[in-house]
BALOBA-1460 file (C-alpha; in Angstrom, 3 decimals):
// residues 118
<rec num="1" residu="x" x="-22.247" y="-34.272" z="62.540"/>
<rec num="2" residu="x" x="-20.357" y="-32.492" z="59.709"/>
<rec num="3" residu="x" x="-21.029" y="-29.973" z="56.977"/>
<rec num="4" residu="x" x="-20.796" y="-31.685" z="53.593"/>
<rec num="5" residu="x" x="-20.404" y="-28.620" z="51.348"/>
<rec num="6" residu="x" x="-22.310" y="-25.873" z="49.560"/>
<rec num="7" residu="x" x="-25.979" y="-26.691" z="49.066"/>
<rec num="8" residu="x" x="-27.415" y="-23.432" z="47.714"/>
<rec num="9" residu="x" x="-25.975" y="-20.150" z="46.377"/>
<rec num="10" residu="x" x="-27.984" y="-16.920" z="46.013"/>
<rec num="11" residu="x" x="-27.053" y="-13.368" z="45.105"/>
<rec num="12" residu="x" x="-29.027" y="-10.476" z="46.559"/>
<rec num="13" residu="x" x="-29.852" y="-8.123" z="43.674"/>
<rec num="14" residu="x" x="-31.366" y="-4.680" z="43.195"/>
<rec num="15" residu="x" x="-33.767" y="-5.624" z="40.366"/>
<rec num="16" residu="x" x="-34.906" y="-9.237" z="40.583"/>
<rec num="17" residu="x" x="-36.441" y="-9.521" z="37.110"/>
<rec num="18" residu="x" x="-33.571" y="-7.692" z="35.368"/>
<rec num="19" residu="x" x="-31.046" y="-10.002" z="37.025"/>
<rec num="20" residu="x" x="-33.133" y="-13.092" z="36.262"/>
<rec num="21" residu="x" x="-33.309" y="-12.014" z="32.596"/>
<rec num="22" residu="x" x="-29.543" y="-11.471" z="32.518"/>
<rec num="23" residu="x" x="-28.813" y="-14.971" z="33.823"/>
<rec num="24" residu="x" x="-31.356" y="-16.606" z="31.494"/>
<rec num="25" residu="x" x="-30.727" y="-14.583" z="28.336"/>
<rec num="26" residu="x" x="-26.969" y="-14.027" z="28.581"/>
<rec num="27" residu="x" x="-25.855" y="-17.238" z="30.354"/>
<rec num="28" residu="x" x="-28.602" y="-19.603" z="29.218"/>
<rec num="29" residu="x" x="-29.646" y="-20.702" z="32.706"/>
<rec num="30" residu="x" x="-33.151" y="-22.172" z="32.943"/>
<rec num="31" residu="x" x="-35.499" y="-21.143" z="35.714"/>
<rec num="32" residu="x" x="-36.404" y="-23.925" z="38.130"/>
<rec num="33" residu="x" x="-40.047" y="-25.015" z="38.174"/>
<rec num="34" residu="x" x="-40.568" y="-23.552" z="41.651"/>
<rec num="35" residu="x" x="-39.011" y="-20.543" z="43.382"/>
<rec num="36" residu="x" x="-39.787" y="-19.072" z="46.787"/>
<rec num="37" residu="x" x="-41.349" y="-15.594" z="46.990"/>
<rec num="38" residu="x" x="-38.844" y="-12.840" z="46.257"/>
<rec num="39" residu="x" x="-36.390" y="-15.110" z="44.438"/>
<rec num="40" residu="x" x="-35.712" y="-16.769" z="41.113"/>
<rec num="41" residu="x" x="-34.032" y="-20.159" z="41.395"/>
<rec num="42" residu="x" x="-32.244" y="-21.635" z="38.387"/>
<rec num="43" residu="x" x="-32.066" y="-25.333" z="37.521"/>
<rec num="44" residu="x" x="-28.312" y="-25.652" z="38.055"/>
<rec num="45" residu="x" x="-26.547" y="-28.816" z="39.192"/>
<rec num="46" residu="x" x="-25.272" y="-30.047" z="41.524"/>
<rec num="47" residu="x" x="-25.886" y="-26.851" z="43.550"/>
<rec num="48" residu="x" x="-28.943" y="-24.644" z="42.944"/>
<rec num="49" residu="x" x="-28.193" y="-21.000" z="42.145"/>
<rec num="50" residu="x" x="-30.612" y="-18.098" z="42.622"/>
<rec num="51" residu="x" x="-31.030" y="-14.355" z="42.555"/>
<rec num="52" residu="x" x="-33.172" y="-12.864" z="45.284"/>
<rec num="53" residu="x" x="-34.525" y="-9.618" z="46.632"/>
<rec num="54" residu="x" x="-32.067" y="-8.054" z="49.088"/>
<rec num="55" residu="x" x="-32.126" y="-8.736" z="52.803"/>
<rec num="56" residu="x" x="-29.758" y="-5.812" z="53.465"/>
<rec num="57" residu="x" x="-29.276" y="-2.316" z="52.026"/>
<rec num="58" residu="x" x="-27.277" y="-3.015" z="48.877"/>
<rec num="59" residu="x" x="-26.647" y="0.695" z="48.396"/>
<rec num="60" residu="x" x="-24.742" y="0.842" z="51.697"/>
<rec num="61" residu="x" x="-21.647" y="-0.481" z="49.890"/>
<rec num="62" residu="x" x="-20.031" y="0.382" z="46.578"/>
<rec num="63" residu="x" x="-18.854" y="-3.187" z="45.875"/>
<rec num="64" residu="x" x="-21.266" y="-6.082" z="46.319"/>
<rec num="65" residu="x" x="-19.865" y="-9.501" z="47.164"/>
<rec num="66" residu="x" x="-16.389" y="-8.169" z="47.905"/>
<rec num="67" residu="x" x="-14.197" y="-11.120" z="48.826"/>
<rec num="68" residu="x" x="-16.618" y="-13.804" z="47.599"/>
<rec num="69" residu="x" x="-15.723" y="-15.863" z="44.527"/>
<rec num="70" residu="x" x="-18.596" y="-17.214" z="42.440"/>
<rec num="71" residu="x" x="-17.589" y="-19.663" z="39.727"/>
<rec num="72" residu="x" x="-19.971" y="-21.161" z="37.169"/>
<rec num="73" residu="x" x="-19.177" y="-23.958" z="34.727"/>
<rec num="74" residu="x" x="-19.853" y="-23.497" z="31.007"/>
<rec num="75" residu="x" x="-19.634" y="-25.691" z="27.913"/>
<rec num="76" residu="x" x="-18.069" y="-23.132" z="25.539"/>
<rec num="77" residu="x" x="-16.249" y="-20.431" z="27.487"/>
<rec num="78" residu="x" x="-14.950" y="-18.527" z="24.459"/>
<rec num="79" residu="x" x="-18.349" y="-18.394" z="22.758"/>
<rec num="80" residu="x" x="-19.986" y="-17.201" z="25.985"/>
<rec num="81" residu="x" x="-17.267" y="-14.582" z="26.462"/>
<rec num="82" residu="x" x="-17.804" y="-13.256" z="22.933"/>
<rec num="83" residu="x" x="-21.579" y="-13.121" z="23.410"/>
<rec num="84" residu="x" x="-21.325" y="-11.276" z="26.724"/>
<rec num="85" residu="x" x="-18.787" y="-8.797" z="25.337"/>
<rec num="86" residu="x" x="-20.947" y="-8.153" z="22.243"/>
<rec num="87" residu="x" x="-23.862" y="-7.293" z="24.556"/>
<rec num="88" residu="x" x="-21.824" y="-4.733" z="26.493"/>
<rec num="89" residu="x" x="-21.222" y="-6.857" z="29.589"/>
<rec num="90" residu="x" x="-18.093" y="-5.755" z="31.473"/>
<rec num="91" residu="x" x="-15.344" y="-8.348" z="31.083"/>
<rec num="92" residu="x" x="-13.139" y="-8.312" z="34.195"/>
<rec num="93" residu="x" x="-10.498" y="-10.792" z="32.998"/>
<rec num="94" residu="x" x="-9.977" y="-12.049" z="29.454"/>
<rec num="95" residu="x" x="-10.236" y="-15.757" z="28.647"/>
<rec num="96" residu="x" x="-7.145" y="-17.743" z="29.542"/>
<rec num="97" residu="x" x="-6.175" y="-21.312" z="30.222"/>
<rec num="98" residu="x" x="-5.652" y="-22.309" z="33.842"/>
<rec num="99" residu="x" x="-5.917" y="-25.214" z="36.275"/>
<rec num="100" residu="x" x="-9.722" y="-25.309" z="35.909"/>
<rec num="101" residu="x" x="-9.710" y="-25.102" z="32.116"/>
<rec num="102" residu="x" x="-10.593" y="-22.100" z="29.969"/>
<rec num="103" residu="x" x="-11.587" y="-19.256" z="32.321"/>
<rec num="104" residu="x" x="-12.706" y="-15.611" z="32.289"/>
<rec num="105" residu="x" x="-14.587" y="-13.263" z="34.607"/>
<rec num="106" residu="x" x="-17.341" y="-10.700" z="34.019"/>
<rec num="107" residu="x" x="-19.488" y="-8.331" z="36.075"/>
<rec num="108" residu="x" x="-23.236" y="-8.990" z="36.303"/>
<rec num="109" residu="x" x="-25.819" y="-6.149" z="36.353"/>
<rec num="110" residu="x" x="-25.227" y="-5.509" z="40.071"/>
<rec num="111" residu="x" x="-21.442" y="-5.584" z="39.721"/>
<rec num="112" residu="x" x="-20.905" y="-9.056" z="41.156"/>
<rec num="113" residu="x" x="-17.801" y="-10.574" z="39.589"/>
<rec num="114" residu="x" x="-18.576" y="-14.028" z="38.224"/>
<rec num="115" residu="x" x="-15.933" y="-16.385" z="36.854"/>
<rec num="116" residu="x" x="-16.837" y="-18.879" z="34.133"/>
<rec num="117" residu="x" x="-14.712" y="-21.915" z="33.412"/>
<rec num="118" residu="x" x="-14.944" y="-24.850" z="31.059"/>
């Protein structure tokens, strides 16, 4: 018996609907047809991604997700970067070319650092 890899990724967030709106409006993710109570699942492939109500006290730390790297794939990294920046989203690293293609990182409404690559 062996683990085959990531099967589901979820971020615990302070305001479920605000975070769901951010990921739909700013990143263009579509909500999945069904989500469990207290979560919003997005129709991402091959691994489902979700935001969910917290299971721990998120205010007990000043940096959520410290040490965890969340990468999402995008079709047009530069266009997405420009849109996020124009809407006041904190850009953590500017777009650059690297081993995974065009890449940049931003902070979501809870301060999670998310890297997008093309």
